Structure formats: structure tokens, C-alpha cells
N, C-alpha and C positions, 0 to 999 in steps of 0.2 A: 755658270751653267747649272741647270737643275739636274740633280742626280735622281735616278729612277727607282732602283730597288736593289737590295743586297741579296735577295733570294733568286734562284734560277728562274728564268722567264722563257716564254715563247717569243722569239724574235723573228720577225719577217723582214728579210733583206730584199729590197727591190733593186735588182740588177745583178747580173752574173758575169760582169767583166772582172778584171783583176782586182779592182777595189772592193766590189761586193764579195768576191770569193775569199779574199784575204780576211775580210771582216767575218765571214761565216766561219772560216778556219779558227780565228781567234775566239769567237764567242762560243763555238762548240767546245773548245778546250776548257772554257770556263764553266761548262756544265749547262749552258742554255740549250733549249730545244730550238732548232733553227729551220726555217723554211726560206728557200731562195726562189724568187720569181723573175723571169725575164721573157721578153717577147721573142727572143731567138735562142741559140744554143750558147753554152758557156764560151766566153772570150770572143764572141762574134763581132763586137763593135770596135772601139778604138784599141782594144787589146790584141786584135787578130794579127796584125803585121806592123806593129809600131817600130820605132827606131832601135829597140832592143837594148839600148844603153841604160845602165843603172848609174845615174849621176849623183851619188851620195855626197860628194864633196865639191861639185862644181854646178851650182844651181842658179846662175845669173838669170834673173827674171827677164822676160821679153820686154816688159815695161821698164825701160832704162833711158837715161838722158841722151844716150847716143842715137836714139831713134829720131830725134828732132833733125839732126844734120843728115841722116840717111833718108828721111821721109820723101823728099822729091824723087830720088832715084828709086826707092822702094815702090812708090806708087805709080811712077810713070814708065819705068823701063819695061820693055816687053817681056824679058825673062826674069823679072823681079821675083825674089822668093816670097814677097808679101803682095797679096792681091786683095783689093777691096771691090766688091760689086755692090754699089749702093742700092738699097731697096726701100720700098715704102714700109719700113719696119722700125717703129719707134725704139724697139729694144736694141736693134743694131746700132742706131745712132747714139743711144744712151751708153751702150757698152763702149763704143769707140771714143766718145768724149771722156768716159771714165778712164779708159786706157791711156789716153793722151795726158790726162791730169795726173796719172800715176808715173809718168815718165820724168820723174824728178829724183835727184841724187838721194835725198832723205828717205823718200818712199822706197827706192830701190835697195838702200842699205837695210832698212827695216824688214823688207820682204826677204832679202837674202838671209838675214839672221834667223828669222822664223823658219824658213825652208830648210836651212842647214840643221836646225834643231830637230825638225820632224824627220829629215832624211837620216840623221844619225840613229834615231829610234827605229826607223824602217830597216836600215842595214842589219841591226842586231836581230830584229824579229824575223827578217827574211833568212838570215844565216841560221837562226835557231830552227826554223821550219825545214830548211834544206837538210840540216844535220839529223833531224828526227826522221825525215821521210826518205832521204837519199833519192829524191826524184831525178829523173833524167830530163834536163831542160836546156842542154847545151850551154851550161853556165861556164864562164871563164872570168878570171881576175887578172887582166893584163894591163890595166891602166888606160888612160885616155889622153890624147893629144888634141888640143884645140888650136888650129892653124889660123894665123892672122896675116892679111895681105900686105900691110904697110905699118910704118912706125906709129902712126896715129892710133890705129886700132890696137896695136900691140901694147902701146903705152896705157890705153884705157883698160886693157885686160890685166896689166900688171897692177893697176890700182885695185881692181876687183879681187885679184889674187891676194893682195895685202890685206884687204878686208876679210876674206875668207880664212886667211892664215890666222888672224886674230881670233877667229871663231873655231879653230882647231883643225883646219884643213891643211894637209901637206901637199904643196904644189911647187913647181919649179918653172921659171921662165927660161926657155931654151932657144938656141940658134937653130937654123935649119939643119946644119951639119950634125948637131947633137940629136936632133929628132930622128935623122936617118940612122944614127947609131942605135937608137931604141927601136925604130920601126924601119927596117931595110926596104920595105915596099914603097917608101916615100922617096927613094933615090931619084926616080923619074921626075918627081915634082919639086925637087929641092930648090930650084931657082924661082919658083912661083909663089913663095910666101916669105914673109919677113922674119917670123919667129912663132913660137908656140908656147902654150902653157901645158905642162905635163902633170897629171894627177895619177900617181902610181897605184892608188888603191881602188880605182874605179873598175867596174865589171860589166858584163853583158850576159843576157840569157834570152831564150825564146819565150816571150810572154804568153803566147798561145799555148805552148806546151805546159807551162806552169798552170794555166787555167784548166786545161784538160786533166792534168794530174790531180789538181785540187778537187775537181768535181768527183773523180773516182774515189779519192780518199774520204771526202765528206760523205758521199753516199754510203760507203762502207761503215761510217760512224753514225749513221742514222739520220743524216740531214736530208730533208725532203726538198726535191727540186720540182718546180713547175716551169718547165722550159717551153719555148714556142707558145707562151701564154702571156699576152700583154696585160698590163695593169691599166684598166680603163677608167679608174677613179678611186678616190679615197673618200670614206665616209667619216666626217668629223662631227662629234657631239661634244660641245663645250670645249674643254681643255684636252680632249683626247681624240686620236684616230681610233675608230672601233673596228674598221675592216678595210681591206683592199679588195676592190671589185675586179673580177676577171671573167672571161668567157667560160671558165671552168667552175665558176662559183665564187662566193665570197671567202676570203681568207681572214680569219680572226687571229689576233696576236696581242701580246702585252705591250710590245714595243715594235716600231717600224723603223727601218734604216733606209734612207733614200740614197741609193748609189747607182742611179740610172744615167750618169753622165749628162749629155746634152738633153736627154729626156726628162731630167729632174725639174727643169724650169716649168715645163707645161703641166706636169702633174702637180707640182706645188701651187701653181697659179689656180688650179681648180679648187683649192681650199683657201685662197686669198693670200698666198705668200709669194713674195718676189725674190727669186734667186738670180743673182747677176751672172749667170753662166751663158756664154755664147759659143757656138761651135767654131773652132779654128780647124779648117779642113787641111789635112796633111796627106802626103802621098808616100808610098814606098815601092821599092822593087826588091825582089829576092832572087839571087842568081847562085847557081851551083859553081863552086870554085873549080877552075880548070886543072890546077896542079897543087894539091894540098901540101905536098912535101916541099914545094919551092917557097922559101921564106921571103923572096923578093917580089913575088907576083901579087899577093893579096895581104892586107894588113892583119896581123894578129892582135895588135893594139887597137882600141877604139879610136877613131879619128873623126873630128868635127871640122868642117870647112866653115869658118865663121863668116866669110864673105858671102858664100852661096847659101849659108844656113842649111847645110846638108850633113847628115851624120852617117858614118860607116861603122858597122859592127859585125864582127865575125861570130857566127852562131853555128858551131859544128863545122860542117863542110860547105856552109853557105855564107854568102855575104849579104847582109841586109843594108840597104841604102834608103834613107828616109829624109824628108824635109818638106819645105814649103809651109806657108801659113796663109790661108785664104779666108776672108770674111765674106762668105757667099751664102750664108743661111744653111738650111738643112739639105744640102746638095751633096749626095754621095757618089755622083757620077765620076768615072775615072777619065781625066783629061789626057788624051794622047800626047799633047804638047808637054805636059808636066812629066809624064813618064819618060818621054824622049829626053827631057832635060836631065833627069836623074841618070839615065843611061849614058848621056854625053859626059856628065860630070865624073861618072865612074870610069869611063874609058880614058878620060883626061888624066885622072889621078892614078889609076891602077889598070893600065891598058892590057896587062897580061893576066888579070884576075880571072876572067871568064871568057867564054866564046860569045856570050850575049845572044845566043840563038834562042834560048828559052828564058825569058824574063817574066817573073811572076809579079804583075802589077797589083796595087792595092790603093784604096783611098779610104780615109776614115775621119771622123769628127772628134776632135779633142775638146773636152768641156773646159773652157777657160774663163777665169774671172779677170777683170781689168788689171788688178794688181799682180795676179799670179799666185795668190794664196787660195788654197782650197776652202770650201765652206764645210766646216766641221761642227757637229754638235747641234744643239737645239737653237732654232732661229727665234729672235725676239718676236713675240706675238704668235708664235706657232704652237701647235699642240705639245704638251709636255712629254708625250711618249713618241715623238717623231724626231729622229736624229738624222742629220744630213752628213753625207760623206761623198762629196762631189766637187767638181771644179778644179781638178788637179792639172789641167792643161796638158803639156807635153811631158809632165813628170808623174803621170799616173802609176806607171810601173815602179818608178823609184820610190814614191811615197805611199804606196798601197798598204804595206804592212805596218808602217808607222801610224797611218791614219786608223788602221784597225785597232792598234793599241789604244789610241785615243778613245774610240767608240767603246771598247771593252772597259776602259777606266770609268767612263761615264755611267756604266751600269754597276759599278762597284763603289758605293759611297764611302767605304773605308779608305779608299785611295784617292788622293787628289790628282786629277788628270794633269799630265804634263802639257806644257804649252797652252795654258788656259786662255791666253790671249787669242788663240785661233778659234775659240768656240763660236764667236759671233760671225755673222756674214762678213766675208772678207773685202767687200767693196764699199 
């Protein structure tokens, strides 16, 4: 990686999702002057209503060998959690082929190792930020249960658990009865799964609330925000980006950080760089809990249904239910069928959690790389003062503060950035 400068700089962060805002928080604390630009308001994209789980110790990448045996069902079943709508888009085809090539045990192990390292850094940085600010974001640390439908999937999960244990994760393989002892709300569902992996240290929070709180804190500390202001282009002269172009005028800075999620690919392409990020469309619903005091009606522990690839997270007096992965391009439309599937899954697992009269639906685009590793740092052949912080997939909230630490270290040449192997493009 090329280190940029040891003195305070003006850093322009492109993107006001959780990744961009976490980066702004970290850089402002290091004494840099910071400007944040986004085409919408803070947290409006994939951060708005994501799964809310913070999976610091359970980071199994989507690109996994098990995908091969699941592929026919995933692609052909009407209610499959994975959907592909093939388009005349070379980028979609290239991304898909790269993803399938990454579905190997060796690649999955390597990705897991790198993600766990970054997640551990992120946990420390997020907890430090929360301790300093005491922000209200419906944060809880109740652990996570990942439920598996049969012995085959549970066996594969135990192998992944053994790998993660070697890397410092504390996890336990549990019977359905043991799961109910931890999470009584699963009693209704106990006969429907074979076993689970329990990670006691996992947590959850409302990502959108974190984004809104960070914006307020950053504004109070002098960070400049240009919201509802799209970046229409970058001007590159030789080895440097000299300005970001917007309808409000050009923004000049010493360093630029690309944290635009799925939008990073298009903007990078305008200066000749290829970023292997493709949108994985996901959905969520948020429901108000019917009886918060009843421990048997709604989960307090985070729950993931591995078969349906749906996550359940308690955020305050609400339940967030999220899932699905669709390769359908830049399509943000909300599918009624997908929302109905999330409602059905919630009724099936936690029938007394809510009345379901008022369901808040959402769809967003997760910026994913084929391997599942984010693109961090300077890209080969790219401008020396353009750093990338994108491609976190479904782990954007989990990895945001660790990625911010990496970007901050890149601007401090006296400190060797951790996880240097993540600096290059991850695909």
C-alpha cells in the first residue's frame, strides 16, 4: 500500500452510509478536515434497514463449497432465497463466474480468516465509539443462534465453527432443546431444525440510528456534509484525483475515499478503474413487537435461519427480519412476493411476535465482491490519493468501523496498517 501523509489533510469521503460515516468519525478524530458527500441523506442506502446483526465472530462467506450442491434448488425453486435474473451485462456474468470460482474450501477458509481479523478490529472500534458517545441505537449483546435444518448442513456448520474457533471465536454446537433454553421464543419451532451454532458474543443495533447519530456528532465537530448532492465525476491528473464534481460545484481535497457501495463501480470506471462490486439485492421487514414483556413470543437472541437465509434481530421494541440475495442489477423495487415470504417466515417461527398489521418493508442493494472480501485501500494503477472502502456485502455494518481503522492507518505512515493483505482489490 502507498502511504499518503503524516500531517492532517482534507479528506473527502464519497458516501454517507455506515461505512463512509464510520470512516469520517475515525479520520476526524485523527485531526483531518473531513467532507462527506452523498446523493441522498445519511444512511439512506443499504444502511437504512439492513439485518441489524453485528456478526463479529460468525462471518462465513456466501462463496462457500456448499453452494454447489444447493445451486439447482437455489436457482430453480420459486421461493429460493437466491435469485438470478440474467441480463445483457458483462459485469454481471463476470461477477457470477468469479463468485462460483470462489466457492472452494481453500478460498472460503482464507476469506473467513481475513474477515474475522477485520471484524475483531471493528468490534473494538465500534465499542470504543459507543463508550465515548453513549449514543442510543437499540444496541444489545444477546448472542446469535444459527439454525440448521438437517445433519448435513449442521455437520458443515460444525466444520466452519472449528475453523473459526482456531481463529479465536467462541462458539457452541447445540441441540434444539438447548437452543430453546437459551431462546424460549424458539419453543414453537423446536421440531423444525436439527441443531444450531451459538455465538454468545454477537450483538445487534439499528444501523440507521447509528448513521443519524454519527452525522449529528460529526457536524458538531466541524465535518462538512454535502447531502442530496451526487458526485457526477472525478477529475484525475496523472497520479492524483484533484476534484470531485457535483451539481453544487467542485470539491477539492488532499485525499478521497470511495465509500459509495454499489455506486463505487460506476464512478471508478469513469477514471479507468475496475471495481468488482455487484449489487446483491436484499429485503427486510420491521414489525412492532406485540408483547415486549413476554419472553416466549419474540426472540431476544439474534436468530438466523440457515435454510431460508433469513435473519431475525431484536432492536428495541421492534423485530427486524431480513434476507434474500438477488442478482438483478440496480433494481431497488420492493417485491411483494419477497416481503410476503419474510412475513410468512416470521409467522412460522415466531407466530406471537407481532400482529403483522403494520409491516415496514424495505429493499436495498448490498455491494458485494465475488469472494466476500471488501475492497480496501489504493487500487493497483489507481491514483495515489484515492482510497477504496467498499464491497462489504451483507457485512457492511459489522465491518464498517474496522475498515475505517484501516483507512485511518493508511494516512499514518508511522503505523503499519493491519491486514495489509486486504489492501488490494479482493477479487
